[in-house]
C-alpha angles and dihedrals in degrees: 000000000000114000105225117217116230119235139184104260125196126192117196124189136176113240117235095005094139091058092045089054093049096044100045135062111258103231105178095182093056091048091051090048090055089057095044135078120325093251090061091047092052092047089054092049093053097039108111097179092112142001115285113265115232092205090059093048096049097041096045093043091049093055095038092053094040092053095043096049093044090051088056092046089057089069093065109026146015121250144148120234129187118188127192130168107314096343141072140189121211124187127187137163101240131053093220090056093047090049092049092050096049094041091055090046096049092048090050095046096049093043088055099044098254110141106217137164125195140193126205127199144151123244145094121321117183128176112207109170142355119190135172122179116174124184130178094267103019146030138205122200128178132181113179115188133136145157145134090272090057090053096043096047090051091047092053093050094048099038092115102262109133132227143039096312143137103232120200121223113223089242089073099046096086089059096052095080090056090063095069094134095056135082093246111139118192123188136186120257117237114286093246091053101058097072094094132127095248096050096239108167105151137060136194119255101230098166094120101144131139114234099269095043090048091056091048092048091051093048092049091046088054092049089054090046093051093049097042122114118253094255091056097053091093089066093053094046090051092047092050090053091048092050089051090054092044093053094047090050088056093053099259121136117259119268104251094208119022091196093063120096095216121086133184142181094213 
């Protein structure tokens, strides 16, 4: 029997993507342009032929930020990433590396108006087969991977806790105390949130912005909040409360009014 090595596994998922897809025109050419050369991106930015499409913005930004931040992560650690549609799995050997990767990703997503939630767990993660066979009139794609870490990270992300958070599966909690020499900050979820089937009760503090990026992230978060549909407001209220707790844990003063766009560290 093969002894499977346990890894830190992260699952990242865009919030509300199904509704975005159903409610917006699917313009493949514009999405491809967003992922192409800079001249094509700039042409798309200044093209006033039609109203900007939120689906294009979120989908393209998700993949652009994901690829860019993972390329940077390759300079300092080893990991495996698998991306599909509006989701991604990332597996690495060390907790500090996994935390660094997801912290950078969350900061990038929020700063660029991409609503994302993540789960992090420890368990097996095995890639078995990847296949792409494209013909003139058809295509076949296969991505075979599995493991307990895959299941647990997904369970944490989808446990029912709302908002743009990094939720910690109970499997990883015993390892947190071993990371005393790192900058990992873990905080408790709100009391009303911890009654979930998986037992998720903690989240990662990913609020690692400098002053200027923090202000931009908060402004963009408020823009998303302002333009969100009624049924999505619960996610933004939960995110605002989580950001408040993250900032306090880092020694910043409380935000007096979470509905205000301005933010300060004084």
